[in-house]
ROGU-795074 format. One line per field, with one value per atom (N, C-alpha, C, CB): residue number from 1; atom name; x, y, z; residue in three letters. Coordinates in steps of 0.02 Angstrom, whole numbers. Glycine has a CB too. Layout:
N
num <- NUM / ...
atome <- CA / ...
c1 <- X / ...
c2 <- Y / ...
c3 <- Z / ...
residu <- ALA / ...
REM end
This chain:
72
num <- 1 / 1 / 1 / 1 / 2 / 2 / 2 / 2 / 3 / 3 / 3 / 3 / 4 / 4 / 4 / 4 / 5 / 5 / 5 / 5 / 6 / 6 / 6 / 6 / 7 / 7 / 7 / 7 / 8 / 8 / 8 / 8 / 9 / 9 / 9 / 9 / 10 / 10 / 10 / 10 / 11 / 11 / 11 / 11 / 12 / 12 / 12 / 12 / 13 / 13 / 13 / 13 / 14 / 14 / 14 / 14 / 15 / 15 / 15 / 15 / 16 / 16 / 16 / 16 / 17 / 17 / 17 / 17 / 18 / 18 / 18 / 18 / 19 / 19 / 19 / 19 / 20 / 20 / 20 / 20 / 21 / 21 / 21 / 21 / 22 / 22 / 22 / 22 / 23 / 23 / 23 / 23 / 24 / 24 / 24 / 24 / 25 / 25 / 25 / 25 / 26 / 26 / 26 / 26 / 27 / 27 / 27 / 27 / 28 / 28 / 28 / 28 / 29 / 29 / 29 / 29 / 30 / 30 / 30 / 30 / 31 / 31 / 31 / 31 / 32 / 32 / 32 / 32 / 33 / 33 / 33 / 33 / 34 / 34 / 34 / 34 / 35 / 35 / 35 / 35 / 36 / 36 / 36 / 36 / 37 / 37 / 37 / 37 / 38 / 38 / 38 / 38 / 39 / 39 / 39 / 39 / 40 / 40 / 40 / 40 / 41 / 41 / 41 / 41 / 42 / 42 / 42 / 42 / 43 / 43 / 43 / 43 / 44 / 44 / 44 / 44 / 45 / 45 / 45 / 45 / 46 / 46 / 46 / 46 / 47 / 47 / 47 / 47 / 48 / 48 / 48 / 48 / 49 / 49 / 49 / 49 / 50 / 50 / 50 / 50 / 51 / 51 / 51 / 51 / 52 / 52 / 52 / 52 / 53 / 53 / 53 / 53 / 54 / 54 / 54 / 54 / 55 / 55 / 55 / 55 / 56 / 56 / 56 / 56 / 57 / 57 / 57 / 57 / 58 / 58 / 58 / 58 / 59 / 59 / 59 / 59 / 60 / 60 / 60 / 60 / 61 / 61 / 61 / 61 / 62 / 62 / 62 / 62 / 63 / 63 / 63 / 63 / 64 / 64 / 64 / 64 / 65 / 65 / 65 / 65 / 66 / 66 / 66 / 66 / 67 / 67 / 67 / 67 / 68 / 68 / 68 / 68 / 69 / 69 / 69 / 69 / 70 / 70 / 70 / 70 / 71 / 71 / 71 / 71 / 72 / 72 / 72 / 72
atome <- N / CA / C / CB / N / CA / C / CB / N / CA / C / CB / N / CA / C / CB / N / CA / C / CB / N / CA / C / CB / N / CA / C / CB / N / CA / C / CB / N / CA / C / CB / N / CA / C / CB / N / CA / C / CB / N / CA / C / CB / N / CA / C / CB / N / CA / C / CB / N / CA / C / CB / N / CA / C / CB / N / CA / C / CB / N / CA / C / CB / N / CA / C / CB / N / CA / C / CB / N / CA / C / CB / N / CA / C / CB / N / CA / C / CB / N / CA / C / CB / N / CA / C / CB / N / CA / C / CB / N / CA / C / CB / N / CA / C / CB / N / CA / C / CB / N / CA / C / CB / N / CA / C / CB / N / CA / C / CB / N / CA / C / CB / N / CA / C / CB / N / CA / C / CB / N / CA / C / CB / N / CA / C / CB / N / CA / C / CB / N / CA / C / CB / N / CA / C / CB / N / CA / C / CB / N / CA / C / CB / N / CA / C / CB / N / CA / C / CB / N / CA / C / CB / N / CA / C / CB / N / CA / C / CB / N / CA / C / CB / N / CA / C / CB / N / CA / C / CB / N / CA / C / CB / N / CA / C / CB / N / CA / C / CB / N / CA / C / CB / N / CA / C / CB / N / CA / C / CB / N / CA / C / CB / N / CA / C / CB / N / CA / C / CB / N / CA / C / CB / N / CA / C / CB / N / CA / C / CB / N / CA / C / CB / N / CA / C / CB / N / CA / C / CB / N / CA / C / CB / N / CA / C / CB / N / CA / C / CB / N / CA / C / CB / N / CA / C / CB / N / CA / C / CB / N / CA / C / CB
c1 <- 3152 / 3160 / 3091 / 3212 / 3075 / 3012 / 3027 / 2970 / 2994 / 3005 / 2938 / 3052 / 2936 / 2877 / 2895 / 2849 / 2853 / 2864 / 2803 / 2878 / 2816 / 2762 / 2738 / 2786 / 2673 / 2642 / 2617 / 2585 / 2623 / 2596 / 2544 / 2652 / 2489 / 2436 / 2400 / 2465 / 2391 / 2348 / 2277 / 2369 / 2235 / 2171 / 2112 / 2154 / 2113 / 2054 / 2072 / 2004 / 2028 / 2038 / 2035 / 1986 / 1994 / 1988 / 2055 / 1932 / 2087 / 2153 / 2205 / 2176 / 2201 / 2248 / 2239 / 2235 / 2177 / 2164 / 2190 / 2090 / 2179 / 2205 / 2281 / 2181 / 2313 / 2386 / 2411 / 2411 / 2379 / 2398 / 2395 / 2353 / 2340 / 2333 / 2386 / 2263 / 2399 / 2448 / 2519 / 2444 / 2536 / 2603 / 2614 / 2613 / 2563 / 2568 / 2584 / 2503 / 2565 / 2577 / 2648 / 2528 / 2687 / 2755 / 2799 / 2784 / 2838 / 2883 / 2933 / 2920 / 2937 / 2983 / 2950 / 3038 / 2888 / 2852 / 2817 / 2801 / 2832 / 2801 / 2733 / 2847 / 2732 / 2668 / 2672 / 2651 / 2614 / 2609 / 2545 / 2613 / 2550 / 2491 / 2494 / 2489 / 2440 / 2435 / 2379 / 2422 / 2396 / 2347 / 2328 / 2374 / 2266 / 2242 / 2240 / 2173 / 2218 / 2211 / 2278 / 2178 / 2329 / 2394 / 2441 / 2427 / 2418 / 2459 / 2527 / 2468 / 2525 / 2587 / 2584 / 2603 / 2642 / 2650 / 2698 / 2677 / 2675 / 2718 / 2730 / 2687 / 2793 / 2810 / 2862 / 2835 / 2851 / 2898 / 2918 / 2869 / 2984 / 3007 / 3077 / 3008 / 3097 / 3162 / 3219 / 3169 / 3263 / 3319 / 3363 / 3361 / 3380 / 3428 / 3403 / 3444 / 3337 / 3308 / 3268 / 3264 / 3278 / 3234 / 3234 / 3256 / 3292 / 3295 / 3255 / 3367 / 3264 / 3228 / 3153 / 3256 / 3136 / 3065 / 3034 / 3057 / 3070 / 3044 / 3034 / 3091 / 3077 / 3067 / 3001 / 3127 / 2986 / 2923 / 2864 / 2923 / 2873 / 2820 / 2803 / 2841 / 2853 / 2842 / 2804 / 2910 / 2823 / 2788 / 2715 / 2823 / 2705 / 2637 / 2593 / 2640 / 2621 / 2582 / 2564 / 2622 / 2609 / 2596 / 2540 / 2660 / 2535 / 2481 / 2413 / 2492 / 2410 / 2346 / 2328 / 2350 / 2376 / 2366 / 2424 / 2359 / 2417 / 2473 / 2502 / 2451 / 2461 / 2484 / 2519 / 2426 / 2512 / 2539 / 2615 / 2507 / 2649 / 2722 / 2740 / 2756 / 2789 / 2816 / 2879 / 2831 / 2883 / 2941 / 2992 / 2922 / 3043 / 3093 / 3148 / 3123
c2 <- -1033 / -1078 / -1087 / -1051 / -1149 / -1164 / -1191 / -1215 / -1162 / -1184 / -1189 / -1136 / -1232 / -1241 / -1223 / -1314 / -1183 / -1161 / -1180 / -1084 / -1197 / -1212 / -1147 / -1262 / -1143 / -1084 / -1103 / -1055 / -1056 / -1066 / -1013 / -1065 / -1032 / -986 / -951 / -935 / -986 / -961 / -980 / -990 / -930 / -943 / -956 / -886 / -931 / -942 / -947 / -885 / -981 / -991 / -925 / -1040 / -879 / -814 / -776 / -772 / -778 / -746 / -779 / -749 / -844 / -881 / -857 / -957 / -848 / -825 / -753 / -828 / -711 / -641 / -641 / -600 / -682 / -687 / -709 / -735 / -761 / -788 / -735 / -848 / -697 / -644 / -589 / -613 / -570 / -517 / -539 / -496 / -601 / -627 / -632 / -696 / -653 / -661 / -594 / -690 / -538 / -472 / -446 / -422 / -478 / -456 / -466 / -494 / -415 / -418 / -475 / -351 / -518 / -575 / -641 / -561 / -638 / -699 / -726 / -686 / -789 / -822 / -850 / -877 / -885 / -912 / -920 / -980 / -917 / -926 / -963 / -857 / -1010 / -1047 / -1050 / -1118 / -1030 / -1035 / -1084 / -964 / -1139 / -1190 / -1185 / -1260 / -1168 / -1164 / -1233 / -1131 / -1283 / -1351 / -1380 / -1396 / -1373 / -1402 / -1352 / -1429 / -1289 / -1237 / -1230 / -1253 / -1226 / -1221 / -1165 / -1288 / -1135 / -1085 / -1113 / -1016 / -1117 / -1139 / -1078 / -1199 / -1062 / -1002 / -1018 / -947 / -991 / -998 / -927 / -1037 / -913 / -845 / -844 / -806 / -785 / -773 / -792 / -698 / -837 / -861 / -805 / -911 / -758 / -705 / -659 / -664 / -651 / -604 / -641 / -553 / -705 / -745 / -719 / -817 / -702 / -679 / -614 / -668 / -566 / -503 / -513 / -450 / -559 / -574 / -604 / -623 / -649 / -680 / -629 / -736 / -578 / -524 / -488 / -473 / -476 / -444 / -490 / -427 / -555 / -603 / -603 / -675 / -602 / -601 / -538 / -604 / -480 / -418 / -421 / -358 / -447 / -452 / -497 / -479 / -554 / -600 / -568 / -664 / -530 / -495 / -444 / -461 / -412 / -363 / -398 / -324 / -456 / -492 / -529 / -543 / -564 / -605 / -593 / -681 / -545 / -526 / -584 / -472 / -634 / -689 / -744 / -719 / -744 / -797 / -791 / -797 / -848 / -850 / -897 / -871 / -876 / -919 / -951 / -880 / -1016 / -1051 / -1057 / -1122 / -1013 / -1011 / -1061 / -941
c3 <- 3725 / 3781 / 3814 / 3832 / 3831 / 3864 / 3933 / 3822 / 3983 / 4052 / 4088 / 4089 / 4139 / 4180 / 4252 / 4176 / 4284 / 4353 / 4395 / 4357 / 4458 / 4505 / 4535 / 4561 / 4546 / 4577 / 4646 / 4533 / 4693 / 4760 / 4774 / 4814 / 4806 / 4828 / 4771 / 4874 / 4715 / 4661 / 4681 / 4590 / 4695 / 4727 / 4681 / 4768 / 4619 / 4578 / 4504 / 4588 / 4467 / 4395 / 4357 / 4367 / 4380 / 4348 / 4352 / 4380 / 4410 / 4418 / 4373 / 4492 / 4367 / 4323 / 4251 / 4327 / 4229 / 4161 / 4150 / 4145 / 4200 / 4196 / 4192 / 4258 / 4233 / 4232 / 4163 / 4285 / 4137 / 4072 / 4018 / 4054 / 4016 / 3966 / 3975 / 3969 / 4037 / 4051 / 4033 / 4124 / 4050 / 4036 / 3960 / 4069 / 3924 / 3851 / 3817 / 3823 / 3848 / 3819 / 3830 / 3847 / 3874 / 3889 / 3827 / 3950 / 3812 / 3753 / 3761 / 3745 / 3710 / 3711 / 3728 / 3759 / 3753 / 3771 / 3709 / 3827 / 3691 / 3634 / 3653 / 3606 / 3710 / 3735 / 3811 / 3701 / 3842 / 3915 / 3931 / 3952 / 3978 / 4001 / 4077 / 3970 / 4109 / 4182 / 4197 / 4215 / 4230 / 4247 / 4321 / 4231 / 4333 / 4403 / 4434 / 4406 / 4396 / 4423 / 4444 / 4372 / 4403 / 4420 / 4454 / 4357 / 4461 / 4493 / 4459 / 4568 / 4391 / 4353 / 4302 / 4318 / 4290 / 4238 / 4186 / 4267 / 4124 / 4069 / 4026 / 4029 / 4015 / 3976 / 3923 / 4023 / 3864 / 3810 / 3791 / 3748 / 3794 / 3783 / 3752 / 3850 / 3732 / 3700 / 3748 / 3680 / 3726 / 3768 / 3793 / 3729 / 3749 / 3766 / 3821 / 3704 / 3826 / 3875 / 3928 / 3840 / 3937 / 3981 / 4053 / 3980 / 4080 / 4150 / 4160 / 4171 / 4115 / 4121 / 4110 / 4072 / 4065 / 4053 / 4116 / 3993 / 4149 / 4210 / 4266 / 4234 / 4269 / 4319 / 4305 / 4317 / 4242 / 4223 / 4239 / 4149 / 4227 / 4241 / 4316 / 4219 / 4358 / 4431 / 4451 / 4469 / 4424 / 4439 / 4416 / 4406 / 4357 / 4329 / 4372 / 4257 / 4394 / 4436 / 4502 / 4448 / 4531 / 4595 / 4589 / 4620 / 4530 / 4519 / 4518 / 4454 / 4487 / 4480 / 4545 / 4422 / 4573 / 4633 / 4680 / 4614 / 4726 / 4770 / 4812 / 4817 / 4829 / 4871 / 4831 / 4909 / 4766 / 4724 / 4718 / 4655 / 4723 / 4716 / 4659 / 4782 / 4619 / 4567 / 4595 / 4500 / 4596 / 4622 / 4565 / 4651 / 4567 / 4514 / 4526 / 4508
residu <- UNK / UNK / UNK / UNK / UNK / UNK / UNK / UNK / UNK / UNK / UNK / UNK / UNK / UNK / UNK / UNK / UNK / UNK / UNK / UNK / UNK / UNK / UNK / UNK / UNK / UNK / UNK / UNK / UNK / UNK / UNK / UNK / UNK / UNK / UNK / UNK / UNK / UNK / UNK / UNK / UNK / UNK / UNK / UNK / UNK / UNK / UNK / UNK / UNK / UNK / UNK / UNK / UNK / UNK / UNK / UNK / UNK / UNK / UNK / UNK / UNK / UNK / UNK / UNK / UNK / UNK / UNK / UNK / UNK / UNK / UNK / UNK / UNK / UNK / UNK / UNK / UNK / UNK / UNK / UNK / UNK / UNK / UNK / UNK / UNK / UNK / UNK / UNK / UNK / UNK / UNK / UNK / UNK / UNK / UNK / UNK / UNK / UNK / UNK / UNK / UNK / UNK / UNK / UNK / UNK / UNK / UNK / UNK / UNK / UNK / UNK / UNK / UNK / UNK / UNK / UNK / UNK / UNK / UNK / UNK / UNK / UNK / UNK / UNK / UNK / UNK / UNK / UNK / UNK / UNK / UNK / UNK / UNK / UNK / UNK / UNK / UNK / UNK / UNK / UNK / UNK / UNK / UNK / UNK / UNK / UNK / UNK / UNK / UNK / UNK / UNK / UNK / UNK / UNK / UNK / UNK / UNK / UNK / UNK / UNK / UNK / UNK / UNK / UNK / UNK / UNK / UNK / UNK / UNK / UNK / UNK / UNK / UNK / UNK / UNK / UNK / UNK / UNK / UNK / UNK / UNK / UNK / UNK / UNK / UNK / UNK / UNK / UNK / UNK / UNK / UNK / UNK / UNK / UNK / UNK / UNK / UNK / UNK / UNK / UNK / UNK / UNK / UNK / UNK / UNK / UNK / UNK / UNK / UNK / UNK / UNK / UNK / UNK / UNK / UNK / UNK / UNK / UNK / UNK / UNK / UNK / UNK / UNK / UNK / UNK / UNK / UNK / UNK / UNK / UNK / UNK / UNK / UNK / UNK / UNK / UNK / UNK / UNK / UNK / UNK / UNK / UNK / UNK / UNK / UNK / UNK / UNK / UNK / UNK / UNK / UNK / UNK / UNK / UNK / UNK / UNK / UNK / UNK / UNK / UNK / UNK / UNK / UNK / UNK / UNK / UNK / UNK / UNK / UNK / UNK / UNK / UNK / UNK / UNK / UNK / UNK / UNK / UNK / UNK / UNK / UNK / UNK / UNK / UNK / UNK / UNK / UNK / UNK
REM end
């Protein structure tokens, strides 16, 4: 399943790149793209585990950029 989420308060391109790399390492994630310019997260992941994967994605984003919010 591929979904796109809006991001709020993503402050720098470097943080976006760190988030992208960290999200891509989560088990079940096929691909992840974090765009600083458009403030969007595009994620492709296993349908059966999508909800639990998104919980991990939110935690991962908070570690990299505590102020950033994913609009689910």
